[in-house]
C-alpha positions as CSV (number, residue, x, y, z in Angstrom):
1,X,-22.4,159.0,-17.6
2,X,-23.5,161.8,-20.0
3,X,-27.4,161.6,-20.5
4,X,-30.4,163.2,-22.0
5,X,-33.3,162.2,-19.6
6,X,-35.6,164.8,-21.7
7,X,-34.8,162.7,-24.4
8,X,-36.5,159.3,-25.5
9,X,-35.8,156.4,-24.1
10,X,-32.7,157.8,-22.8
11,X,-30.6,158.3,-25.4
12,X,-28.1,160.4,-25.1
13,X,-27.2,163.5,-27.7
14,X,-23.7,162.2,-27.3
15,X,-23.3,160.5,-30.8
16,X,-21.5,156.7,-29.5
17,X,-22.1,154.9,-33.0
18,X,-23.9,151.9,-30.9
19,X,-26.0,151.3,-34.2
20,X,-23.1,151.4,-36.5
21,X,-21.6,148.8,-33.7
22,X,-24.3,145.7,-33.5
23,X,-24.3,145.8,-38.0
24,X,-20.7,144.7,-37.3
25,X,-19.7,143.7,-33.8
26,X,-17.8,140.4,-34.1
27,X,-17.7,139.3,-38.4
28,X,-14.8,138.2,-39.5
29,X,-12.6,140.2,-41.8
30,X,-14.2,140.4,-44.8
31,X,-13.7,138.1,-47.7
32,X,-15.0,137.1,-51.3
33,X,-17.9,134.9,-51.5
34,X,-18.0,134.8,-47.7
35,X,-21.1,134.9,-46.0
36,X,-20.7,138.5,-43.8
37,X,-22.0,136.3,-40.9
38,X,-20.7,132.3,-41.2
39,X,-23.4,130.0,-40.6
40,X,-23.1,127.8,-37.6
41,X,-20.3,125.4,-37.2
42,X,-22.0,121.7,-35.9
43,X,-18.8,119.7,-33.9
44,X,-19.3,117.6,-31.1
45,X,-15.4,117.0,-31.7
46,X,-12.2,118.6,-33.8
47,X,-9.4,117.1,-35.6
48,X,-6.8,118.0,-33.1
49,X,-2.9,117.0,-33.7
50,X,-0.2,117.5,-31.5
51,X,-0.7,119.4,-27.8
52,X,-4.2,120.0,-26.6
53,X,-2.8,123.2,-24.2
54,X,-3.2,125.8,-27.1
55,X,-5.3,123.6,-29.0
56,X,-8.4,127.0,-30.1
57,X,-10.9,124.5,-30.5
58,X,-10.0,120.4,-29.1
59,X,-13.7,119.4,-27.9
60,X,-17.7,120.6,-28.3
61,X,-18.5,120.6,-24.7
62,X,-15.4,123.4,-24.2
63,X,-15.6,125.8,-27.6
64,X,-17.1,127.1,-30.8
65,X,-16.2,128.5,-33.5
66,X,-20.1,129.9,-33.5
67,X,-19.8,130.1,-30.3
68,X,-17.2,132.5,-30.0
69,X,-17.9,134.8,-32.9
70,X,-20.7,136.0,-30.7
71,X,-18.8,136.2,-27.7
72,X,-16.6,138.7,-29.2
73,X,-20.2,140.4,-30.3
74,X,-21.5,140.5,-27.1
75,X,-18.3,141.3,-25.3
76,X,-17.8,144.3,-28.1
77,X,-21.3,145.8,-26.9
78,X,-21.2,145.1,-23.0
79,X,-18.1,147.4,-23.0
80,X,-16.8,148.6,-26.4
81,X,-13.2,150.0,-24.3
82,X,-12.1,147.6,-23.3
83,X,-11.2,144.9,-25.4
84,X,-10.2,142.9,-22.1
85,X,-13.7,142.0,-21.4
86,X,-14.6,138.0,-22.1
87,X,-17.9,136.9,-22.4
88,X,-18.9,133.1,-21.8
89,X,-22.0,132.0,-23.4
90,X,-24.9,129.7,-22.2
91,X,-27.8,127.8,-22.8
92,X,-30.2,130.1,-21.1
93,X,-30.1,132.6,-18.4
94,X,-30.9,130.8,-15.6
95,X,-27.7,128.8,-16.9
96,X,-25.3,132.1,-16.9
97,X,-27.2,133.1,-13.5
98,X,-26.3,129.9,-12.0
99,X,-22.6,130.1,-13.7
100,X,-21.6,133.5,-11.9
101,X,-23.5,132.5,-9.0
102,X,-22.3,128.5,-7.8
103,X,-18.7,129.4,-9.8
104,X,-18.4,132.3,-7.3
105,X,-19.3,131.4,-4.1
106,X,-18.5,129.0,-2.0
107,X,-19.7,127.4,2.0
108,X,-19.4,130.7,4.3
109,X,-19.3,133.1,1.6
110,X,-22.2,135.8,2.1
111,X,-24.6,137.0,-0.7
112,X,-26.9,139.9,-1.5
113,X,-29.6,139.2,-3.6
114,X,-32.5,141.5,-4.4
115,X,-35.8,140.4,-2.6
116,X,-37.7,141.9,-5.7
117,X,-35.8,140.5,-8.1
118,X,-36.9,137.1,-11.2
119,X,-38.5,134.8,-9.5
120,X,-36.8,132.2,-9.9
121,X,-33.7,134.0,-7.7
122,X,-35.8,132.7,-5.2
123,X,-35.3,128.9,-6.1
124,X,-31.4,129.8,-6.6
125,X,-31.6,131.1,-2.6
126,X,-32.9,127.7,-1.6
127,X,-30.0,126.5,-3.3
128,X,-27.0,129.0,-1.7
129,X,-28.3,128.2,1.7
130,X,-28.8,124.7,1.4
131,X,-24.8,124.5,0.5
132,X,-23.7,126.9,3.7
133,X,-23.4,129.7,1.7
134,X,-25.9,133.2,3.8
135,X,-28.0,134.8,1.6
136,X,-29.0,138.0,2.5
137,X,-32.1,139.9,0.6
138,X,-32.4,143.7,0.1
139,X,-35.3,145.5,-2.2
140,X,-33.6,146.8,-5.0
141,X,-35.0,150.6,-4.8
142,X,-33.2,153.0,-2.2
143,X,-30.0,151.9,-2.0
144,X,-31.3,149.0,1.0
145,X,-28.3,146.4,-0.7
146,X,-26.4,149.0,0.7
147,X,-26.8,148.1,4.8
148,X,-26.1,144.0,3.8
149,X,-22.7,144.5,2.0
150,X,-20.4,143.6,5.5
151,X,-18.4,140.7,4.9
152,X,-19.8,140.5,1.6
153,X,-18.3,137.8,-0.9
154,X,-20.8,139.1,-3.6
155,X,-23.1,141.9,-4.7
156,X,-26.3,141.1,-7.8
157,X,-28.1,144.0,-8.4
158,X,-31.0,143.7,-10.2
159,X,-31.8,147.1,-12.1
160,X,-34.7,148.2,-13.1
161,X,-35.4,145.1,-10.8
162,X,-38.1,142.3,-13.0
163,X,-41.4,142.8,-12.8
164,X,-41.2,146.0,-10.7
165,X,-38.7,147.8,-12.4
166,X,-36.8,150.1,-9.8
167,X,-33.8,151.2,-9.9
168,X,-30.7,151.3,-7.7
169,X,-27.5,153.1,-8.4
170,X,-25.2,150.9,-9.7
171,X,-22.2,153.0,-9.6
172,X,-22.9,153.7,-6.1
173,X,-23.4,150.0,-4.5
174,X,-20.5,149.0,-6.7
175,X,-18.1,151.1,-5.5
176,X,-19.3,150.6,-1.7
177,X,-19.3,146.7,-2.6
178,X,-15.7,147.2,-3.4
179,X,-14.6,149.3,-0.3
180,X,-16.5,146.6,1.5
181,X,-14.3,142.9,0.0
182,X,-16.9,142.3,-2.4
183,X,-18.1,141.4,-6.3
184,X,-20.8,143.4,-8.1
185,X,-22.9,141.5,-10.7
186,X,-25.6,142.7,-12.6
187,X,-28.5,141.6,-14.0
188,X,-28.6,143.9,-17.6
189,X,-31.3,141.5,-19.1
190,X,-34.2,144.1,-19.1
191,X,-31.9,147.4,-20.5
192,X,-28.8,145.5,-22.4
193,X,-25.9,146.4,-23.8
194,X,-26.9,149.0,-25.3
195,X,-29.3,151.1,-22.8
196,X,-26.7,150.4,-19.6
197,X,-23.4,149.4,-19.3
198,X,-22.9,147.8,-16.0
199,X,-19.0,147.1,-16.4
200,X,-18.3,151.3,-17.2
201,X,-20.7,151.3,-14.3
202,X,-18.3,149.5,-11.7
203,X,-19.6,146.0,-12.0
204,X,-17.0,142.6,-12.1
205,X,-19.9,140.9,-14.7
206,X,-22.7,141.8,-16.7
207,X,-25.2,138.6,-16.8
208,X,-28.0,138.8,-18.7
209,X,-31.0,136.2,-20.3
210,X,-30.4,136.5,-24.0
211,X,-33.6,135.1,-24.8
212,X,-35.8,138.0,-24.1
213,X,-34.6,141.7,-26.3
214,X,-30.6,141.4,-27.0
215,X,-32.4,138.1,-29.3
216,X,-35.4,139.9,-29.6
217,X,-37.4,137.3,-32.3
218,X,-38.9,134.5,-28.9
219,X,-37.1,132.0,-30.1
220,X,-33.8,131.6,-28.4
221,X,-32.6,130.5,-25.4
222,X,-30.1,131.7,-24.8
223,X,-28.0,133.4,-21.3
224,X,-23.9,135.0,-21.1
225,X,-21.9,136.4,-18.5
226,X,-19.5,139.2,-19.9
227,X,-16.5,139.7,-16.9
228,X,-13.9,142.1,-16.7
229,X,-11.2,140.2,-14.9
230,X,-9.6,137.4,-17.1
231,X,-10.1,134.8,-13.3
232,X,-13.2,135.7,-13.2
233,X,-14.5,134.8,-16.8
234,X,-12.1,131.7,-16.6
235,X,-13.6,130.0,-13.4
236,X,-17.5,131.1,-15.1
237,X,-16.5,129.6,-18.0
238,X,-15.1,126.1,-16.6
239,X,-18.4,126.0,-14.8
240,X,-19.6,125.6,-18.4
241,X,-17.7,122.9,-18.6
242,X,-18.0,120.9,-16.1
243,X,-22.3,121.1,-16.1
244,X,-22.4,121.4,-19.5
245,X,-25.1,124.5,-20.2
246,X,-23.7,125.2,-23.5
247,X,-26.2,126.4,-26.2
248,X,-26.6,124.7,-29.5
249,X,-25.0,126.1,-33.0
250,X,-27.8,127.8,-34.2
251,X,-29.1,129.0,-31.3
252,X,-25.4,131.0,-31.2
253,X,-26.2,131.5,-35.0
254,X,-29.6,132.7,-34.6
255,X,-28.1,135.4,-31.8
256,X,-25.6,136.5,-33.3
257,X,-27.4,137.6,-36.3
258,X,-29.9,139.1,-34.5
259,X,-28.1,141.5,-32.8
260,X,-27.9,143.8,-36.0
261,X,-31.0,145.5,-35.2
262,X,-31.2,145.6,-31.3
263,X,-30.4,149.1,-31.9
264,X,-33.0,149.7,-34.0
265,X,-35.4,146.6,-31.9
266,X,-35.2,149.0,-28.8
267,X,-35.1,152.5,-29.6
268,X,-38.7,151.4,-31.0
269,X,-40.2,149.3,-28.3
270,X,-38.7,152.2,-25.4
271,X,-40.5,154.3,-27.4
272,X,-43.9,152.4,-27.3
273,X,-43.4,152.0,-23.4
274,X,-43.2,154.9,-23.0
275,X,-46.3,156.3,-25.2
276,X,-48.4,153.3,-23.3
277,X,-47.2,154.4,-19.6
278,X,-48.4,157.4,-20.7
279,X,-51.2,156.1,-21.8
280,X,-52.3,153.7,-18.9
281,X,-51.6,156.8,-16.3
282,X,-54.2,158.1,-17.7
283,X,-56.3,156.1,-16.6
284,X,-58.6,155.4,-13.7
285,X,-58.9,152.4,-13.3
286,X,-55.3,151.8,-13.4
287,X,-52.6,153.0,-10.7
288,X,-48.9,152.5,-10.0
289,X,-47.8,152.5,-13.4
290,X,-44.3,151.5,-14.1
291,X,-41.5,153.1,-16.5
292,X,-38.1,154.2,-15.6
293,X,-39.0,156.8,-19.2
294,X,-41.6,158.3,-17.7
295,X,-41.1,161.5,-15.9
296,X,-43.1,161.2,-12.9
297,X,-41.8,157.6,-12.3
298,X,-39.9,157.5,-9.2
299,X,-36.9,155.9,-10.4
300,X,-36.9,158.2,-13.6
301,X,-33.9,160.7,-12.5
302,X,-31.8,158.3,-11.1
303,X,-32.3,155.5,-14.2
304,X,-31.5,158.4,-17.5
305,X,-27.6,158.6,-15.0
306,X,-27.2,155.6,-15.6
307,X,-29.6,154.5,-18.6
308,X,-29.0,155.1,-22.5
309,X,-32.3,153.8,-23.2
310,X,-34.8,153.0,-20.8
311,X,-36.3,149.5,-21.9
312,X,-39.8,147.9,-23.4
313,X,-41.2,146.5,-20.3
314,X,-44.0,148.7,-18.5
315,X,-46.1,147.2,-15.5
316,X,-49.3,148.8,-13.7
317,X,-52.0,147.4,-11.0
318,X,-55.4,147.0,-12.9
319,X,-58.7,146.6,-9.5
320,X,-58.2,143.0,-9.0
321,X,-57.1,139.4,-10.3
322,X,-61.0,138.7,-12.7
323,X,-60.5,142.7,-14.2
324,X,-56.4,142.1,-15.5
325,X,-58.3,138.8,-16.7
326,X,-61.2,140.0,-18.5
327,X,-58.6,143.1,-20.0
328,X,-55.7,140.4,-20.7
329,X,-58.1,138.8,-23.4
330,X,-59.9,141.6,-24.6
331,X,-56.1,142.3,-26.2
332,X,-56.0,142.5,-30.2
333,X,-51.8,142.7,-31.0
334,X,-50.8,142.0,-27.4
335,X,-50.4,138.3,-27.1
336,X,-50.3,136.5,-23.6
337,X,-47.4,135.1,-23.0
338,X,-44.5,135.2,-20.5
339,X,-41.0,136.9,-21.4
340,X,-40.1,140.1,-22.9
341,X,-38.3,141.7,-25.0
342,X,-39.1,140.1,-28.3
343,X,-40.5,142.4,-32.0
344,X,-44.2,141.7,-30.9
345,X,-45.7,143.4,-28.0
346,X,-47.4,140.5,-25.1
347,X,-48.6,140.8,-21.6
348,X,-49.2,139.0,-18.8
349,X,-50.9,139.0,-15.3
350,X,-47.7,138.1,-13.2
351,X,-49.5,136.8,-10.0
352,X,-50.4,133.6,-12.3
353,X,-46.9,131.9,-11.7
354,X,-46.7,132.5,-7.9
355,X,-43.2,133.5,-6.7
356,X,-43.5,137.7,-7.8
357,X,-44.8,139.9,-4.7
358,X,-47.1,141.1,-6.7
359,X,-50.9,142.5,-6.0
360,X,-53.5,139.7,-8.4
361,X,-53.9,142.5,-10.7
362,X,-50.4,143.1,-11.1
363,X,-49.9,143.1,-15.3
364,X,-46.8,143.0,-17.4
365,X,-46.9,144.6,-20.9
366,X,-43.7,144.2,-23.1
367,X,-43.8,146.7,-26.2
368,X,-43.5,145.2,-29.6
369,X,-41.8,147.4,-32.1
370,X,-45.8,147.2,-33.4
371,X,-47.1,151.2,-34.6
372,X,-47.1,153.2,-30.6
373,X,-50.6,154.3,-32.0
374,X,-52.0,150.9,-32.7
375,X,-50.7,149.3,-29.0
376,X,-51.6,152.4,-27.5
377,X,-55.2,151.7,-28.8
378,X,-55.7,148.3,-28.4
379,X,-54.8,149.1,-24.7
380,X,-58.0,151.1,-24.8
381,X,-60.4,149.5,-26.5
382,X,-59.2,146.6,-24.0
383,X,-59.9,148.6,-20.5
384,X,-62.6,149.2,-21.5
385,X,-63.8,145.8,-22.4
386,X,-63.0,145.1,-19.4
387,X,-64.6,147.3,-17.4
388,X,-68.3,146.5,-19.5
389,X,-67.9,142.9,-18.8
390,X,-67.2,143.6,-15.5
391,X,-70.1,146.3,-14.6
């Protein structure tokens, strides 16, 4: 992938029409007096004459026209140059993650998971082990997963990782996994399809929580799995049917509506995150500032080679838990909340949830679309307030 590491947000100089694509993806042919995006279809069943084998819509757990439009749109974003990619949407990101893992793994298989990924992967790993699946764990940085691929059925990559923001070489790991006979899935939640396209880097599946930056307004729970191979897509889709992890039509419609602003939202958020990371790195009480867009970040060189934008998340470590709590309470523009990717900035001390191997003072910030100068000023005053209150 040709990229310009010096461009804000990691965007390439080469034009790829992403801004136009997100506005038009998944829309029907224009008809006189029809809405540009048809409203949600609420249906538990459909009129179904004759043979059901070729029916596009038969029952509400199998398919819905509102899902179909969203799935077509996401496929166009995840792989603009491959019209064979098939996407399946789910009721949540965990629904998508579970479908990809449990539909592809059987007792006796081995899977390689990140040891520093999304914290609910720990609970998923326990379930997998209970089913007789060999779960191998390795950190994201430095391609450590490579050493665990012998005999594996599936390699699961999270890059950038959440919450530590480490990056691995997706193309290299995917090639090595395929040489060893393993499938490759990439959790693309943080990057979004405009920031990184795992299928183009060699992955077999791109998985994401649409709850976060994809929809970006903090009002929808959603997930998806995009597959290059029709057989894999059928297995994932069948899993959705049998467990019933289906999205509501209103949620799917809201998600599709939100895609139109994905380009402008994520570009602004990436720029804001870089500005905030630089401001945090200049403060003596802040250490271990991470954002792949900073030229000083240990992941920057690799991220710039495979990402178009570096995302909205910044992480850092404050002196201790009490300092972090005072800092968060003093913020005025940034709300205390979990999740990330929304148009409104949020932050939290990740250690409050448990499950993440992070220091007590570790803070994850998700930058919204506010003015960068205002966000930076707010963080600076909150750091000052936290320091004064603790002295």
